[in-house]
MDTraj code that builds the backbone (N, CA, C; nanometers):
import mdtraj as md
import numpy as np

residues = "MET MET PRO LYS ASP SER ALA THR LEU ALA ALA LEU VAL GLY SER ARG LEU CYS HIS ASP LEU ILE SER PRO VAL GLY ALA ILE GLN ASN GLY LEU GLU LEU LEU GLU LEU SER GLY MET SER ASP VAL PRO GLU LEU GLU LEU ILE ARG ASP SER CYS THR ASN ALA ALA ALA ARG ILE ARG PHE PHE ARG VAL ALA PHE GLY SER ALA GLY ASP SER GLN THR MET GLY HIS ARG GLU ILE GLN SER ILE MET ALA ASP LEU THR ARG HIS GLY ARG VAL LYS ALA ASP TRP ARG PRO ASP ARG ASP LEU PRO ARG THR GLU VAL GLN MET ALA PHE LEU ALA PHE LEU CYS SER GLU ALA ALA LEU PRO GLN GLY GLY THR VAL SER PHE ALA LYS GLY GLN THR GLY TRP SER ILE ALA ALA SER GLY PRO ARG LEU ASN VAL ASN ALA ALA LEU TRP ASP HIS LEU THR GLY GLY PRO GLY PRO GLU GLU ILE THR ALA ASP LYS VAL GLN PHE ALA VAL LEU ALA LEU LEU ALA GLN ASP ARG GLY ARG LYS ILE ARG VAL HIS LYS GLY THR GLU SER LEU ARG MET GLU ILE LEU".split()
xyz = np.array([
    [9.8121, 12.5362, 9.5491],
    [9.6706, 12.5224, 9.5129],
    [9.6048, 12.4189, 9.6045],
    [9.4876, 12.4521, 9.6527],
    [9.4144, 12.3606, 9.7397],
    [9.3619, 12.2419, 9.6610],
    [9.3803, 12.1172, 9.7113],
    [9.3263, 12.0001, 9.6412],
    [9.1751, 11.9998, 9.6449],
    [9.1133, 11.9612, 9.5334],
    [8.9679, 11.9643, 9.5244],
    [8.9060, 11.8255, 9.5141],
    [8.9810, 11.7249, 9.4647],
    [8.9196, 11.5942, 9.4483],
    [8.9155, 11.5205, 9.5813],
    [8.8112, 11.4386, 9.5968],
    [8.7852, 11.3725, 9.7245],
    [8.8951, 11.2737, 9.7621],
    [8.9570, 11.2076, 9.6633],
    [9.0608, 11.1092, 9.6932],
    [9.1819, 11.1760, 9.7568],
    [9.2236, 11.2898, 9.7025],
    [9.3386, 11.3610, 9.7578],
    [9.3091, 11.4130, 9.8974],
    [9.1907, 11.4681, 9.9163],
    [9.1528, 11.5186, 10.0480],
    [9.1469, 11.4059, 10.1510],
    [9.0919, 11.2913, 10.1120],
    [9.0841, 11.1773, 10.2036],
    [9.2239, 11.1305, 10.2431],
    [9.3165, 11.1287, 10.1470],
    [9.4534, 11.0869, 10.1752],
    [9.5214, 11.1849, 10.2702],
    [9.4982, 11.3131, 10.2509],
    [9.5576, 11.4131, 10.3390],
    [9.5006, 11.4026, 10.4802],
    [9.3706, 11.3758, 10.4905],
    [9.3093, 11.3558, 10.6227],
    [9.3716, 11.2344, 10.6911],
    [9.3881, 11.1255, 10.6146],
    [9.4492, 11.0057, 10.6708],
    [9.5900, 11.0324, 10.7201],
    [9.6687, 11.1058, 10.6413],
    [9.8050, 11.1385, 10.6816],
    [9.8063, 11.2226, 10.8088],
    [9.7171, 11.3209, 10.8145],
    [9.7127, 11.4095, 10.9314],
    [9.6752, 11.3323, 11.0577],
    [9.5735, 11.2475, 11.0492],
    [9.5308, 11.1706, 11.1658],
    [9.6424, 11.0791, 11.2164],
    [9.7051, 11.0078, 11.1248],
    [9.8113, 10.9159, 11.1654],
    [9.9310, 10.9917, 11.2226],
    [9.9646, 11.1045, 11.1614],
    [10.0765, 11.1854, 11.2096],
    [10.0517, 11.2349, 11.3510],
    [9.9284, 11.2797, 11.3784],
    [9.8969, 11.3342, 11.5102],
    [9.8798, 11.2266, 11.6159],
    [9.8397, 11.1066, 11.5754],
    [9.8172, 10.9990, 11.6720],
    [9.9459, 10.9278, 11.7129],
    [10.0436, 10.9229, 11.6227],
    [10.1639, 10.8453, 11.6523],
    [10.2453, 10.9076, 11.7639],
    [10.2396, 11.0397, 11.7801],
    [10.3183, 11.1056, 11.8850],
    [10.2694, 11.0703, 12.0252],
    [10.1390, 11.0817, 12.0561],
    [10.0966, 11.0428, 12.1913],
    [10.1150, 10.8942, 12.2196],
    [10.0974, 10.8086, 12.1194],
    [10.1207, 10.6658, 12.1411],
    [10.2680, 10.6410, 12.1721],
    [10.3553, 10.7104, 12.0995],
    [10.4985, 10.6988, 12.1270],
    [10.5343, 10.7490, 12.2661],
    [10.4656, 10.8548, 12.3093],
    [10.4911, 10.9085, 12.4438],
    [10.4520, 10.8078, 12.5508],
    [10.3410, 10.7371, 12.5296],
    [10.2996, 10.6342, 12.6253],
    [10.4028, 10.5215, 12.6300],
    [10.4538, 10.4841, 12.5134],
    [10.5558, 10.3795, 12.5101],
    [10.6817, 10.4232, 12.5850],
    [10.7198, 10.5503, 12.5695],
    [10.8366, 10.6012, 12.6423],
    [10.8116, 10.5995, 12.7925],
    [10.6889, 10.6344, 12.8325],
    [10.6551, 10.6300, 12.9744],
    [10.6626, 10.4892, 13.0305],
    [10.6192, 10.3918, 12.9514],
    [10.6276, 10.2523, 12.9955],
    [10.7724, 10.2084, 13.0132],
    [10.8597, 10.2547, 12.9255],
    [11.0017, 10.2204, 12.9379],
    [11.0604, 10.2772, 13.0666],
    [11.0178, 10.3982, 13.1017],
    [11.0659, 10.4585, 13.2266],
    [11.0162, 10.3796, 13.3475],
    [10.8919, 10.3324, 13.3415],
    [10.8389, 10.2518, 13.4507],
    [10.9143, 10.1194, 13.4627],
    [10.9528, 10.0628, 13.3481],
    [11.0306, 9.9388, 13.3506],
    [11.1652, 9.9606, 13.4191],
    [11.2272, 10.0760, 13.3904],
    [11.3554, 10.1064, 13.4516],
    [11.3438, 10.1246, 13.6026],
    [11.2236, 10.1608, 13.6480],
    [11.2026, 10.1805, 13.7915],
    [11.1667, 10.0505, 13.8630],
    [11.1629, 9.9394, 13.7876],
    [11.1384, 9.8097, 13.8492],
    [10.9948, 9.7642, 13.8470],
    [10.9096, 9.8245, 13.7616],
    [10.7678, 9.7874, 13.7583],
    [10.7323, 9.7059, 13.6343],
    [10.8306, 9.6460, 13.5706],
    [10.8070, 9.5789, 13.4436],
    [10.7226, 9.4521, 13.4570],
    [10.7153, 9.3928, 13.5778],
    [10.6436, 9.2671, 13.5945],
    [10.4967, 9.2845, 13.6303],
    [10.4504, 9.4072, 13.6373],
    [10.3102, 9.4320, 13.6709],
    [10.2235, 9.3931, 13.5517],
    [10.1250, 9.3020, 13.5676],
    [10.0463, 9.2536, 13.4525],
    [9.9689, 9.3646, 13.3826],
    [9.9267, 9.4664, 13.4584],
    [9.8535, 9.5770, 13.3954],
    [9.9415, 9.6519, 13.2960],
    [10.0697, 9.6661, 13.3284],
    [10.1618, 9.7338, 13.2371],
    [10.1851, 9.6519, 13.1106],
    [10.1863, 9.5208, 13.1253],
    [10.2044, 9.4341, 13.0087],
    [10.0881, 9.4500, 12.9117],
    [9.9673, 9.4623, 12.9665],
    [9.8497, 9.4839, 12.8821],
    [9.8578, 9.6177, 12.8095],
    [9.8983, 9.7218, 12.8814],
    [9.9125, 9.8540, 12.8191],
    [10.0214, 9.8513, 12.7134],
    [10.1309, 9.7825, 12.7444],
    [10.2425, 9.7748, 12.6504],
    [10.2012, 9.7070, 12.5197],
    [10.1311, 9.5956, 12.5304],
    [10.0871, 9.5244, 12.4104],
    [9.9895, 9.6087, 12.3282],
    [9.9005, 9.6791, 12.3984],
    [9.8029, 9.7627, 12.3285],
    [9.8716, 9.8777, 12.2552],
    [9.9706, 9.9390, 12.3179],
    [10.0434, 10.0494, 12.2553],
    [10.1229, 10.0023, 12.1340],
    [10.1849, 9.8859, 12.1483],
    [10.2622, 9.8314, 12.0369],
    [10.1716, 9.8032, 11.9178],
    [10.0547, 9.7451, 11.9453],
    [9.9595, 9.7159, 11.8385],
    [9.9071, 9.8441, 11.7749],
    [9.8766, 9.9440, 11.8581],
    [9.8262, 10.0711, 11.8053],
    [9.9305, 10.1404, 11.7195],
    [10.0550, 10.1416, 11.7649],
    [10.1615, 10.2062, 11.6880],
    [10.1822, 10.1367, 11.5539],
    [10.1762, 10.0034, 11.5545],
    [10.1932, 9.9269, 11.4308],
    [10.0824, 9.9593, 11.3313],
    [9.9591, 9.9665, 11.3793],
    [9.8467, 9.9951, 11.2904],
    [9.8522, 10.1378, 11.2364],
    [9.8941, 10.2311, 11.3201],
    [9.9043, 10.3694, 11.2727],
    [10.0102, 10.3815, 11.1634],
    [10.1246, 10.3173, 11.1834],
    [10.2302, 10.3195, 11.0812],
    [10.1800, 10.2585, 10.9509],
    [10.1092, 10.1477, 10.9631],
    [10.0565, 10.0797, 10.8441],
    [9.9512, 10.1666, 10.7750],
    [9.8549, 10.2186, 10.8500],
    [9.7473, 10.2987, 10.7920],
    [9.7998, 10.4281, 10.7307],
    [9.9075, 10.4813, 10.7869],
    [9.9649, 10.6044, 10.7315],
    [10.0128, 10.5820, 10.5887],
    [10.0646, 10.4627, 10.5611],
    [10.1081, 10.4288, 10.4257],
    [9.9881, 10.3927, 10.3386],
    [9.8982, 10.3100, 10.3916],
    [9.7861, 10.2595, 10.3120],
    [9.6869, 10.3689, 10.2744],
    [9.6562, 10.4579, 10.3690],
    [9.5503, 10.5554, 10.3456],
    [9.6004, 10.6995, 10.3380],
    [9.7277, 10.7209, 10.3608],
    [9.7825, 10.8563, 10.3563],
    [9.8211, 10.8977, 10.2158],
    [9.8739, 11.0187, 10.2043],
    [9.9164, 11.0685, 10.0737],
    [10.0504, 11.0062, 10.0366],
    [10.0686, 10.9778, 9.9090],
    [10.1916, 10.9154, 9.8601],
    [10.2349, 10.9847, 9.7320],
    [10.3501, 11.0501, 9.7364],
    [10.4020, 11.1192, 9.6189],
    [10.4828, 11.0269, 9.5307],
    [10.4904, 11.0607, 9.4026],
    [10.5623, 10.9765, 9.3068],
    [10.7116, 10.9674, 9.3377],
    [10.7667, 11.0684, 9.4037],
    [10.9106, 11.0707, 9.4294],
    [10.9486, 11.0084, 9.5636],
    [10.8501, 10.9694, 9.6423],
    [10.8781, 10.9130, 9.7746],
    [10.9138, 10.7655, 9.7646],
    [11.0123, 10.7246, 9.8437],
    [11.0578, 10.5857, 9.8456],
    [11.0546, 10.5327, 9.9881],
    [11.0226, 10.4045, 10.0018],
    [11.0254, 10.3387, 10.1322],
    [11.1350, 10.2321, 10.1334],
    [11.2123, 10.2316, 10.2401],
    [11.3201, 10.1351, 10.2523],
    [11.2694, 9.9955, 10.2815],
    [11.3448, 9.8971, 10.2379],
    [11.3060, 9.7565, 10.2581],
    [11.2906, 9.7237, 10.4061],
    [11.3827, 9.7700, 10.4875],
    [11.3770, 9.7394, 10.6305],
    [11.2539, 9.8022, 10.6954],
    [11.2199, 9.9229, 10.6547],
    [11.1018, 9.9893, 10.7108],
    [10.9750, 9.9115, 10.6755],
    [10.9644, 9.8689, 10.5503],
    [10.8468, 9.7927, 10.5066],
    [10.8359, 9.6629, 10.5864],
    [10.9480, 9.5913, 10.5973],
    [10.9487, 9.4653, 10.6713],
    [10.9097, 9.4873, 10.8173],
    [10.9590, 9.5957, 10.8758],
    [10.9289, 9.6255, 11.0150],
    [10.7802, 9.6524, 11.0355],
    [10.7208, 9.7298, 10.9459],
    [10.5779, 9.7618, 10.9574],
    [10.4938, 9.6358, 10.9458],
    [10.5235, 9.5526, 10.8469],
    [10.4448, 9.4309, 10.8270],
    [10.4622, 9.3330, 10.9429],
    [10.5851, 9.3220, 10.9943],
    [10.6104, 9.2296, 11.1056],
    [10.5354, 9.2743, 11.2303],
    [10.5405, 9.4040, 11.2595],
    [10.4716, 9.4553, 11.3781],
    [10.3198, 9.4415, 11.3644],
    [10.2690, 9.4659, 11.2436],
    [10.1248, 9.4600, 11.2216],
    [10.0697, 9.3194, 11.2419],
    [10.1432, 9.2203, 11.1971],
    [10.0917, 9.0823, 11.1947],
    [10.1424, 8.9961, 11.3100],
    [10.2205, 9.0542, 11.3998],
    [10.2867, 8.9732, 11.5034],
    [10.1884, 8.8899, 11.5842],
    [10.0773, 8.9475, 11.6252],
    [9.9811, 8.8745, 11.7085],
    [9.8494, 8.8483, 11.6345],
    [9.8489, 8.8634, 11.5036],
    [9.7261, 8.8455, 11.4278],
    [9.7122, 8.7065, 11.3691],
    [9.5943, 8.6790, 11.3169],
    [9.5678, 8.5492, 11.2543],
    [9.6181, 8.5434, 11.1114],
    [9.6358, 8.6599, 11.0492],
    [9.6830, 8.6653, 10.9111],
    [9.8299, 8.7068, 10.9103],
    [9.9144, 8.6261, 10.8482],
    [10.0570, 8.6530, 10.8400],
    [10.0927, 8.7071, 10.7021],
    [10.2025, 8.7781, 10.6949],
    [10.2476, 8.8363, 10.5686],
    [10.3817, 8.7761, 10.5278],
    [10.3904, 8.7353, 10.4039],
    [10.5153, 8.6847, 10.3462],
    [10.5619, 8.7872, 10.2430],
    [10.6429, 8.8837, 10.2889],
    [10.6878, 8.9947, 10.2031],
    [10.8170, 8.9535, 10.1336],
    [10.8104, 8.9287, 10.0043],
    [10.9255, 8.8750, 9.9327],
    [11.0143, 8.9788, 9.8641],
    [10.9624, 9.0950, 9.8226],
    [11.0521, 9.1943, 9.7611],
    [11.1644, 9.2315, 9.8579],
    [11.2881, 9.2336, 9.8078],
    [11.4033, 9.2586, 9.8939],
    [11.4744, 9.3884, 9.8591],
    [11.3979, 9.4881, 9.8157],
    [11.4575, 9.6158, 9.7773],
    [11.3658, 9.7305, 9.8193],
    [11.4223, 9.8505, 9.8145],
    [11.3423, 9.9695, 9.8400],
    [11.2418, 9.9865, 9.7263],
    [11.1260, 10.0449, 9.7588],
    [11.0195, 10.0580, 9.6601],
    [10.9551, 10.1958, 9.6679],
    [10.8983, 10.2440, 9.5564],
    [10.8230, 10.3691, 9.5610],
    [10.7077, 10.3583, 9.6606],
    [10.6831, 10.4639, 9.7333],
    [10.5762, 10.4621, 9.8339],
    [10.4410, 10.4327, 9.7708],
    [10.4201, 10.4783, 9.6451],
    [10.2933, 10.4529, 9.5776],
    [10.2716, 10.3034, 9.5563],
    [10.3801, 10.2301, 9.5292],
    [10.3688, 10.0851, 9.5107],
    [10.3390, 10.0152, 9.6424],
    [10.4072, 10.0573, 9.7480],
    [10.3847, 9.9970, 9.8789],
    [10.2417, 10.0257, 9.9260],
    [10.1926, 10.1444, 9.8965],
    [10.0562, 10.1801, 9.9349],
    [9.9554, 10.0836, 9.8743],
    [9.9700, 10.0538, 9.7461],
    [9.8762, 9.9632, 9.6814],
    [9.8893, 9.8215, 9.7372],
    [10.0108, 9.7802, 9.7687],
    [10.0305, 9.6470, 9.8267],
    [9.9689, 9.6382, 9.9658],
    [9.9824, 9.7436, 10.0452],
    [9.9239, 9.7445, 10.1795],
    [9.7713, 9.7401, 10.1724],
    [9.7134, 9.8144, 10.0792],
    [9.5679, 9.8097, 10.0621],
    [9.5243, 9.6705, 10.0174],
    [9.6038, 9.6084, 9.9305],
    [9.5732, 9.4728, 9.8856],
    [9.5794, 9.3741, 10.0024],
    [9.6701, 9.3987, 10.0978],
    [9.6758, 9.3136, 10.2169],
    [9.5460, 9.3238, 10.2963],
    [9.4939, 9.4452, 10.3118],
    [9.3689, 9.4634, 10.3849],
    [9.2526, 9.3948, 10.3137],
    [9.2522, 9.4018, 10.1805],
    [9.1480, 9.3321, 10.1043],
    [9.1598, 9.1816, 10.1242],
    [9.2808, 9.1308, 10.1181],
    [9.3031, 8.9871, 10.1353],
    [9.2679, 8.9427, 10.2764],
    [9.3006, 9.0253, 10.3744],
    [9.2699, 8.9933, 10.5139],
    [9.1197, 8.9753, 10.5346],
    [9.0399, 9.0562, 10.4625],
    [8.8948, 9.0465, 10.4741],
    [8.8422, 8.9130, 10.4233],
    [8.9190, 8.8469, 10.3377],
    [8.8772, 8.7183, 10.2814],
    [8.9277, 8.5998, 10.3626],
    [8.9986, 8.6262, 10.4735],
    [9.0579, 8.5187, 10.5532],
    [9.0057, 8.5253, 10.6973],
    [8.8789, 8.4951, 10.7202],
    [8.8210, 8.5074, 10.8543],
    [8.8835, 8.4134, 10.9569],
    [8.9392, 8.3011, 10.9117],
    [9.0025, 8.2062, 11.0032],
    [9.1549, 8.2152, 10.9988],
    [9.2050, 8.3222, 10.9394],
    [9.3487, 8.3400, 10.9313],
    [9.4077, 8.2790, 10.8054],
    [9.5363, 8.3021, 10.7876],
    [9.6040, 8.2514, 10.6690],
    [9.7299, 8.3323, 10.6420],
    [9.7744, 8.3271, 10.5189],
    [9.8977, 8.3945, 10.4788],
    [9.8740, 8.4740, 10.3517],
    [9.9298, 8.5938, 10.3487],
    [9.9267, 8.6770, 10.2288],
    [10.0699, 8.6941, 10.1808],
    [10.0965, 8.6507, 10.0580],
    [10.2315, 8.6554, 10.0020],
    [10.2401, 8.7638, 9.8954],
    [10.3520, 8.8375, 9.8984],
    [10.3718, 8.9492, 9.8053],
    [10.4922, 8.9221, 9.7159],
    [10.4722, 8.9312, 9.5856],
    [10.5810, 8.9199, 9.4896],
    [10.5747, 9.0404, 9.3956],
    [10.6899, 9.1005, 9.3681],
    [10.6951, 9.2208, 9.2842],
    [10.7835, 9.1929, 9.1642],
    [10.7227, 9.1945, 9.0457],
    [10.7975, 9.1759, 8.9230],
    [10.8035, 9.3038, 8.8420],
    [10.8570, 9.2944, 8.7224],
    [10.8689, 9.4132, 8.6376],
    [10.7330, 9.4645, 8.5920],
    [10.6346, 9.3759, 8.5815],
    [10.5030, 9.4177, 8.5323],
    [10.4099, 9.4620, 8.6446],
    [10.4450, 9.4336, 8.7702],
    [10.3567, 9.4744, 8.8793],
    [10.3580, 9.3758, 8.9946],
    [10.2498, 9.3759, 9.0711],
    [10.2382, 9.2938, 9.1909],
    [10.1617, 9.1647, 9.1645],
    [10.2016, 9.0607, 9.2351],
    [10.1231, 8.9383, 9.2448],
    [10.1073, 8.9103, 9.3940],
    [9.9834, 8.9158, 9.4421],
    [9.9557, 8.9046, 9.5853],
    [9.8594, 8.7881, 9.6063],
    [9.9060, 8.6860, 9.6765],
    [9.8276, 8.5639, 9.6936],
    [9.7871, 8.5462, 9.8381],
    [9.6599, 8.5150, 9.8597],
    [9.6074, 8.4893, 9.9937],
    [9.5620, 8.3445, 10.0009],
    [9.6024, 8.2759, 10.1071],
    [9.5618, 8.1369, 10.1246],
    [9.5253, 8.1133, 10.2703],
    [9.4244, 8.0308, 10.2918],
    [9.3786, 8.0016, 10.4266],
    [9.2799, 7.8874, 10.4269],
    [9.2397, 7.8426, 10.5455],
    [9.1521, 7.7253, 10.5552],
    [9.0120, 7.7482, 10.5008],
    [8.9646, 7.8716, 10.5054],
    [8.8292, 7.8978, 10.4549],
    [8.8210, 8.0405, 10.4044],
    [8.8023, 8.0553, 10.2743],
    [8.7925, 8.1890, 10.2168],
    [8.6500, 8.2406, 10.2270],
    [8.6382, 8.3702, 10.2487],
    [8.5086, 8.4367, 10.2496],
    [8.5177, 8.5529, 10.1509],
    [8.4782, 8.5266, 10.0276],
    [8.4963, 8.6234, 9.9199],
    [8.3640, 8.6930, 9.8899],
    [8.3600, 8.8227, 9.9126],
    [8.2453, 8.9044, 9.8756],
    [8.2608, 8.9391, 9.7271],
    [8.1843, 8.8730, 9.6431],
    [8.2019, 8.8849, 9.4983],
    [8.1909, 9.0283, 9.4498],
    [8.0949, 9.1036, 9.5038],
    [8.0748, 9.2407, 9.4579],
    [8.1960, 9.3280, 9.4872],
    [8.2568, 9.3109, 9.6038],
    [8.3739, 9.3903, 9.6403],
    [8.4932, 9.3572, 9.5516],
    [8.5180, 9.2285, 9.5308],
    [8.6323, 9.1890, 9.4492],
    [8.6109, 9.2222, 9.3018],
    [8.4884, 9.2139, 9.2538],
    [8.4603, 9.2529, 9.1160],
    [8.4804, 9.4029, 9.0967],
    [8.4561, 9.4794, 9.2022],
    [8.4767, 9.6241, 9.1945],
    [8.6232, 9.6575, 9.1675],
    [8.7139, 9.5756, 9.2197],
    [8.8558, 9.5986, 9.1957],
    [8.8920, 9.5843, 9.0482],
    [8.8191, 9.5009, 8.9779],
    [8.8499, 9.4758, 8.8368],
    [8.7641, 9.5607, 8.7427],
    [8.6953, 9.6603, 8.7990],
    [8.6177, 9.7518, 8.7149],
    [8.4680, 9.7374, 8.7260],
    [8.4199, 9.6448, 8.8071],
    [8.2764, 9.6273, 8.8248],
    [8.2153, 9.7399, 8.9066],
    [8.0828, 9.7474, 8.9096],
    [8.0165, 9.8579, 8.9798],
    [8.0314, 9.8513, 9.1308],
    [8.0499, 9.7344, 9.1850],
    [8.0643, 9.7219, 9.3286],
    [7.9307, 9.7208, 9.3995],
    [7.9337, 9.7009, 9.5318],
    [7.8091, 9.6987, 9.6086],
    [7.7473, 9.8379, 9.6162],
    [7.6188, 9.8433, 9.6498],
    [7.5517, 9.9720, 9.6619],
    [7.6096, 10.0562, 9.7747],
    [7.6559, 9.9900, 9.8786],
    [7.7134, 10.0612, 9.9925],
    [7.8372, 9.9879, 10.0417],
    [7.9444, 10.0633, 10.0691],
    [8.0671, 10.0055, 10.1227],
    [8.0821, 10.0535, 10.2660],
    [8.0895, 9.9595, 10.3594],
    [8.1033, 9.9945, 10.4995],
    [8.2481, 10.0312, 10.5318],
    [8.2679, 10.0905, 10.6493],
    [8.3998, 10.1404, 10.6865],
    [8.5054, 10.0302, 10.6880],
    [8.4672, 9.9089, 10.7289],
    [8.5646, 9.8011, 10.7379],
    [8.6040, 9.7451, 10.6013],
    [8.5353, 9.7890, 10.4960],
    [8.5680, 9.7430, 10.3607],
    [8.6129, 9.8594, 10.2705],
    [8.6449, 9.9740, 10.3302],
    [8.6787, 10.0925, 10.2510],
    [8.8043, 10.0704, 10.1678],
    [8.8904, 9.9766, 10.2081],
    [9.0132, 9.9510, 10.1332],
    [8.9847, 9.9099, 9.9883],
    [8.8738, 9.8423, 9.9655],
    [8.8384, 9.8018, 9.8296],
    [8.8114, 9.9244, 9.7418],
    [8.7382, 10.0210, 9.7957],
    [8.7068, 10.1419, 9.7201],
    [8.8322, 10.2250, 9.6950],
    [8.9189, 10.2361, 9.7970],
    [9.0400, 10.3171, 9.7832],
    [9.1357, 10.2545, 9.6825],
    [9.1548, 10.1233, 9.6902],
    [9.2465, 10.0563, 9.5975],
    [9.1960, 10.0674, 9.4540],
    [9.0659, 10.0487, 9.4330],
    [9.0102, 10.0607, 9.2978],
    [9.0286, 10.2014, 9.2437],
    [9.0102, 10.3019, 9.3290],
    [9.0241, 10.4407, 9.2864],
    [9.1690, 10.4743, 9.2531],
    [9.2624, 10.4285, 9.3375],
    [9.4035, 10.4551, 9.3115],
    [9.4501, 10.3875, 9.1836],
    [9.4060, 10.2637, 9.1622],
    [9.4443, 10.1922, 9.0402],
    [9.3958, 10.2674, 8.9164],
    [9.2746, 10.3167, 8.9221],
    [9.2201, 10.3922, 8.8087],
    [9.2977, 10.5217, 8.7869],
    [9.3252, 10.5934, 8.8949],
    [9.3972, 10.7201, 8.8840],
    [9.5390, 10.7015, 8.8319],
    [9.6002, 10.5880, 8.8628],
    [9.7398, 10.5644, 8.8257],
    [9.7536, 10.4808, 8.6990],
    [9.6416, 10.4542, 8.6335],
    [9.6462, 10.3797, 8.5082],
    [9.6845, 10.2347, 8.5249],
    [9.6484, 10.1752, 8.6377],
    [9.6830, 10.0355, 8.6646],
    [9.5600, 9.9470, 8.6486],
    [9.5836, 9.8221, 8.6174],
    [9.4766, 9.7235, 8.6035],
    [9.4888, 9.6195, 8.7147],
    [9.3762, 9.5772, 8.7681],
    [9.3747, 9.4747, 8.8719],
    [9.3024, 9.3515, 8.8184],
    [9.3648, 9.2373, 8.8351],
    [9.3037, 9.1101, 8.7993],
    [9.2925, 9.0243, 8.9243],
    [9.1839, 8.9514, 8.9346],
    [9.1597, 8.8674, 9.0523],
    [9.1333, 8.7245, 9.0070],
    [9.2035, 8.6307, 9.0674],
    [9.1871, 8.4885, 9.0372],
    [9.1410, 8.4189, 9.1658],
    [9.0198, 8.3634, 9.1630],
    [8.9606, 8.3043, 9.2826],
    [8.9667, 8.1524, 9.2774],
    [9.0057, 8.0934, 9.3895],
    [9.0039, 7.9485, 9.4052],
    [8.9258, 7.9112, 9.5295],
    [8.9228, 7.7836, 9.5616],
    [8.8471, 7.7399, 9.6791],
    [8.9198, 7.7730, 9.8091],
    [9.0532, 7.7660, 9.8083],
    [9.1302, 7.7932, 9.9287],
    [9.2379, 7.8984, 9.9055],
    [9.2349, 7.9616, 9.7913],
    [9.3346, 8.0644, 9.7622],
    [9.2741, 8.1733, 9.6748],
    [9.3368, 8.2877, 9.6813],
    [9.2903, 8.4040, 9.6067],
    [9.4143, 8.4811, 9.5644],
    [9.4232, 8.5150, 9.4357],
    [9.5422, 8.5858, 9.3883],
    [9.4999, 8.7137, 9.3167],
    [9.5707, 8.8206, 9.3499],
    [9.5437, 8.9503, 9.2896],
    [9.6673, 8.9969, 9.2139],
    [9.6471, 9.0472, 9.0955],
    [9.7559, 9.1050, 9.0181],
    [9.7258, 9.2543, 8.9993],
    [9.8253, 9.3371, 9.0261],
    [9.8149, 9.4814, 9.0030],
    [9.9178, 9.5139, 8.8959],
    [9.8723, 9.5382, 8.7756],
    [9.9603, 9.5520, 8.6591],
    [9.9617, 9.6954, 8.6062],
])
top = md.Topology()
chain = top.add_chain()
for i, resn in enumerate(residues, 1):
    res = top.add_residue(resn, chain, resSeq=i)
    for name in ("N", "CA", "C"):
        top.add_atom(name, md.element.get_by_symbol(name[0]), res)
traj = md.Trajectory(xyz[None], top)
């Protein structure tokens, strides 16, 4: 049966885009490896291309989980999760402290990844996002030198109406709120002056 709801269609579009993009990026990375074997590894232009490809591949892997389709029976391995987060944040201002040390359902990882994007939006000068997974759900804490909290967006996560318009760079707030509602989960947000904590229960 063809999916009719917008959330499912959006997730399938996200999965398709990421699936199709990762292959050409991987091909470029393979080409760079061949050039390195030929003795061209010290060329500064290749280093720039290499860094860009690595960053693009990391973001595609991350977005495929965050915005793609996630079935209830799908599981993600601990090493894969750690690898995605490490690659994503390697050269960024926001670091991730991923504390769960076990494999997790893909649906759970998806919500945590979306929560990371929400937290990242509140850390314009960088900081750290820490993830803890208990029996009741997630506790995700963001800390940094200066928080920038858009009250309407964060209130939307807890059931508020949200802003009149959500721009593309803030779409994670709308997606996370929708997924939480669809999956019967509750989100609580605790705001401080230099820290922000989200609970997904």
